[in-house]
C-alpha positions in Angstrom: 0.0 0.0 0.0 1.4 3.4 -0.9 2.3 5.9 1.9 -0.5 8.3 0.8 -3.1 5.6 1.2 -1.8 4.7 4.7 -2.1 8.3 5.7 -5.7 8.5 4.6 -6.6 5.4 6.6 -4.7 6.7 9.6 -6.5 10.0 9.3 -9.9 8.3 9.1 -9.1 6.2 12.2 -8.0 9.3 14.1 -11.2 11.2 13.2 -13.4 8.3 14.3 -11.6 7.9 17.6 -11.6 11.6 18.5 -15.1 11.8 17.2 -16.4 9.2 19.7 -15.0 11.2 22.6 -16.1 14.6 21.5 -19.5 13.5 20.5 -20.3 12.8 24.1 -19.3 16.4 25.1 -22.3 18.8 25.3 -20.2 21.9 24.6 -18.5 20.4 21.5 -21.0 21.6 18.8 -18.3 23.2 16.7 -16.2 20.0 16.9 -19.2 17.9 15.9 -19.8 20.0 12.8 -16.1 19.7 11.9 -16.2 15.9 12.3 -19.3 15.7 10.1 -17.4 17.6 7.4 -14.3 15.6 7.8 -16.2 12.3 7.5 -18.1 13.6 4.5 -14.7 14.2 2.8 -13.2 10.9 3.7 -16.2 8.7 2.9 -15.8 8.9 -0.9 -12.2 7.8 -0.5 -13.2 4.7 1.4 -15.9 3.9 -1.2 -13.3 4.5 -3.9 -10.9 2.1 -2.3 -13.4 -0.7 -2.0 -14.6 -0.1 -5.6 -11.0 -0.3 -6.8 -10.0 -3.5 -5.1 -13.2 -5.5 -5.7 -14.6 -4.3 -9.0 -11.7 -3.5 -11.3 -9.4 -5.8 -13.2 -7.0 -2.9 -14.1 -3.8 -2.6 -12.0 -4.0 1.2 -12.3 -6.9 3.5 -13.1 -8.1 7.1 -12.6 -11.1 9.2 -13.5 -10.9 13.0 -13.7 -13.2 15.9 -14.5 -11.1 17.6 -17.2 -13.0 20.9 -16.9 -11.9 21.3 -13.2 -9.0 18.9 -13.0 -10.7 17.2 -10.0 -9.7 13.5 -9.4 -13.0 11.6 -8.9 -11.4 8.1 -8.5 -7.9 6.6 -8.4 -6.2 3.3 -8.0 -2.4 3.1 -8.1 -2.6 6.2 -10.3 1.0 7.3 -9.6 2.6 3.9 -10.4 4.9 3.8 -13.4 3.5 1.4 -16.0 4.2 0.5 -19.6 1.6 2.7 -21.5 1.6 0.8 -24.8 -0.1 2.8 -27.6 -1.7 5.3 -25.3 1.7 6.9 -25.9 0.3 8.0 -29.2 -1.7 10.7 -27.5 1.5 12.7 -27.0 2.7 11.9 -30.6 -0.6 13.2 -32.0 -0.6 16.3 -29.7 2.9 17.3 -30.9 2.0 16.5 -34.5 -1.0 18.8 -34.4 0.9 21.5 -32.5 3.9 21.6 -34.9 2.5 21.1 -38.4 -0.5 22.3 -40.5 -3.2 19.7 -40.9 -3.8 20.2 -44.6 -0.1 19.9 -45.5 0.7 16.9 -47.7 3.7 14.8 -46.7 5.4 11.9 -48.3 5.7 8.7 -46.3 9.3 7.5 -46.1 11.3 4.3 -45.5 10.6 4.6 -41.7 7.4 2.7 -42.2 9.4 -0.4 -43.1 10.8 -0.6 -39.5 8.1 -3.0 -38.4 8.2 -5.4 -35.6 6.3 -8.7 -35.7 2.7 -8.4 -34.7 2.7 -4.6 -34.3 -0.3 -2.5 -35.3 0.0 -0.6 -38.6 -2.2 1.6 -40.8 -0.7 0.0 -44.0 1.3 3.0 -45.1 3.8 2.6 -47.9 7.0 4.4 -48.8 6.4 7.1 -51.4 2.7 7.4 -50.4 1.4 11.0 -50.2 -1.0 11.8 -47.4 -2.4 14.9 -45.7 -1.1 15.6 -42.2 -4.6 15.2 -40.7 -5.0 11.8 -42.4 -1.6 10.8 -41.0 -2.9 11.6 -37.5 -6.0 9.6 -38.2 -3.8 6.7 -39.3 -2.0 7.0 -36.0 -5.0 7.2 -33.7 -7.8 5.1 -35.2 -6.0 1.8 -36.2 -3.1 2.7 -33.9 -0.6 2.6 -36.7 3.0 2.4 -35.5 4.0 3.2 -39.1 2.1 6.5 -38.8 3.9 7.2 -35.5 7.3 6.7 -37.1 6.4 9.0 -40.0 5.1 11.7 -37.7 8.3 11.4 -35.6 10.6 11.6 -38.6 8.8 14.5 -40.2 8.7 16.6 -37.0 12.3 15.6 -36.1 13.7 16.7 -39.4 11.6 19.9 -39.3 12.8 20.7 -35.8 16.5 20.1 -36.7 16.2 22.0 -39.9 17.9 19.0 -41.7 15.6 17.3 -44.3 18.2 14.7 -44.9 18.6 13.7 -41.2 18.7 9.9 -40.7 15.5 8.2 -39.6 17.1 7.2 -36.3 18.4 10.7 -35.5 15.1 12.3 -36.5 13.2 10.0 -34.1 15.5 10.8 -31.3 14.8 14.5 -31.8 11.1 13.8 -31.7 11.4 11.8 -28.5 13.2 14.7 -26.9 10.3 16.9 -27.9 7.9 14.4 -26.3 9.8 14.5 -23.0 10.1 18.3 -23.1 6.3 18.5 -23.6 5.8 16.0 -20.7 8.0 18.1 -18.5 6.0 21.3 -19.4 2.8 19.5 -18.3 4.5 18.7 -15.0 4.4 14.9 -15.4 6.5 13.2 -12.8 6.1 9.6 -13.7 6.5 9.7 -17.5 9.4 9.2 -19.8 9.2 8.4 -23.5 11.7 6.5 -25.5 9.7 6.1 -28.8 6.7 7.6 -30.5 4.6 4.4 -30.7 4.7 2.8 -27.3 6.3 -0.6 -27.9 8.0 -2.0 -24.8 11.1 -0.3 -23.6 12.4 -0.3 -20.0 12.9 3.5 -20.2 9.4 4.1 -21.6 6.7 4.5 -19.0 3.9 6.6 -17.7 1.2 6.5 -15.0 -2.6 6.6 -15.0 -2.5 10.1 -13.6 0.0 11.4 -16.1 -1.9 9.9 -19.0 -5.0 11.6 -17.8 -3.2 14.9 -17.8 -1.9 14.3 -21.4 -5.5 13.5 -22.5 -6.8 16.5 -20.7 -4.3 18.7 -22.6 -4.8 17.0 -25.9 -8.6 17.3 -25.8 -8.2 21.1 -25.7 -7.2 20.8 -29.3 -10.3 20.8 -31.5 -8.6 18.7 -34.3 -7.5 16.1 -31.7 -11.1 15.9 -30.3 -12.5 15.5 -33.8 -10.1 12.7 -34.8 -10.3 10.6 -31.6 -14.1 10.4 -31.8 -14.1 9.1 -35.4 -15.3 5.5 -35.8 -14.0 5.3 -39.4 -11.9 7.3 -41.8 -10.4 6.9 -45.3 -7.2 7.7 -46.9 -8.6 9.1 -50.2 -7.4 7.8 -53.7 -5.8 11.2 -54.4 -3.6 10.7 -51.3 -2.6 7.2 -52.1 -1.0 8.1 -55.4 -0.2 5.6 -58.1 -2.2 2.7 -56.5 -5.4 4.8 -56.5 -6.8 2.6 -53.7 -8.9 3.7 -50.7 -7.5 2.7 -47.4 -10.1 2.3 -44.6 -9.1 3.2 -41.0 -11.3 1.7 -38.3 -11.1 3.0 -34.8 -10.1 0.2 -32.3 -11.9 1.9 -29.5 -15.0 -0.3 -28.9 -16.6 2.4 -26.7 -17.3 4.4 -29.9 -18.5 1.6 -32.1 -22.4 1.4 -31.9 -22.3 -2.2 -33.1 -20.1 -3.3 -30.3 -21.2 -4.9 -27.1 -18.9 -2.5 -25.3 -20.4 0.7 -26.9 -20.7 3.5 -24.3 -23.4 6.2 -24.9 -21.7 9.5 -24.9 -18.1 8.2 -25.5 -15.9 10.7 -27.3 -12.5 9.0 -27.5 -9.6 8.5 -26.9 -6.9 5.9 -27.3 -6.4 2.1 -26.9 -3.2 0.3 -26.2 -1.8 -3.2 -25.8 1.5 -5.0 -25.5 2.3 -8.2 -23.6 4.0 -6.2 -20.9 1.4 -3.4 -20.7 -1.7 -5.6 -20.9 -4.8 -4.0 -22.3 -5.0 -0.2 -21.8 -7.5 2.5 -22.6 -7.8 6.2 -22.2 -11.4 7.0 -22.6 -13.6 10.1 -22.6 -17.3 10.7 -22.5 -19.9 13.5 -22.1 -23.2 13.4 -20.3 -25.5 16.3 -19.7 -22.8 18.7 -20.6 -20.3 17.2 -18.2 -17.0 15.7 -19.4 -14.9 12.8 -18.0 -11.6 11.2 -18.8 -10.8 7.7 -17.6 -7.6 5.7 -17.7 -7.3 1.9 -17.4 -3.9 0.3 -17.4 -2.9 -3.4 -17.4 -6.4 -4.9 -17.7 -7.6 -7.8 -19.9 -9.0 -8.1 -23.4 -12.6 -8.1 -22.1 -12.3 -6.2 -18.8 -10.5 -3.2 -20.3 -13.9 -2.2 -21.7 -15.9 -3.2 -18.7 -13.5 -1.4 -16.4 -13.9 1.7 -18.5 -17.7 1.5 -18.3 -17.5 1.2 -14.5 -15.1 4.1 -14.2 -17.2 6.4 -16.4 -20.4 5.4 -14.7 -18.9 5.9 -11.3 -17.4 9.3 -12.3 -20.7 10.6 -13.7 -22.4 9.4 -10.4 -19.9 11.6 -8.5 -20.9 14.6 -10.5 -24.6 14.3 -9.8 
């Protein structure tokens, strides 16, 4: 158990012990009122703790109100975990901040750097694609090829060297990722690649990922992309092949035909590796109120169910 959790339980115990004594004192009306307020503040934490340990498969989770920054629920939210493809929220954020969306770019040889079994958007060297479509290829099918192209494009742009090697350009981009994380005040995040494949020096926490999502969702283009269920790379962008490439969003909370569909879902990013387990950063809106939830290291089925529970719980806290 983390130190902060122990402190909360010690505080609750102290309040209860002192409360029993003071409650019997006829002149202690002010103290009684204080104890009522203290218990009202502590009670949600106790309920959260029980909810966390008995109802969630996820090893770490959090729910925040992005409009106020208030944490509505947490479980091991500060623990460093492999973030898998939720990493791509930062990749997309930097991409949208540093390049014009309607600009056309040419996909390079970086998309050939594939690892067995990794997710791709099917990009090919020499393919021309708009920047917005490249972000869609990153976020919907979770294309590692798109992540590498974004990193190389931004890395070369930042360095001012259009001929910079793929490896060096990606290093420049990773530096920018970590600088942006530092600017956001993230204490348990370090990036070592733009896609989220396992690396001992690549980690984040549920809390930090919620903050990245909170920042990214301020960008209207990011918001529009992560809520898409499907997009196409148009024939004009494909070039010589003239084929339409369909991009299906892996986020089942958005897909109306899915058993995991969540009414009001608005994003954001899935993730999976053997080390990270199944991860999801989700968002939803209900009656004009917004939530962001993070689930780390869950299972194939429970990642969606955990997210449902967290969002339902969060909206319940806002009522």
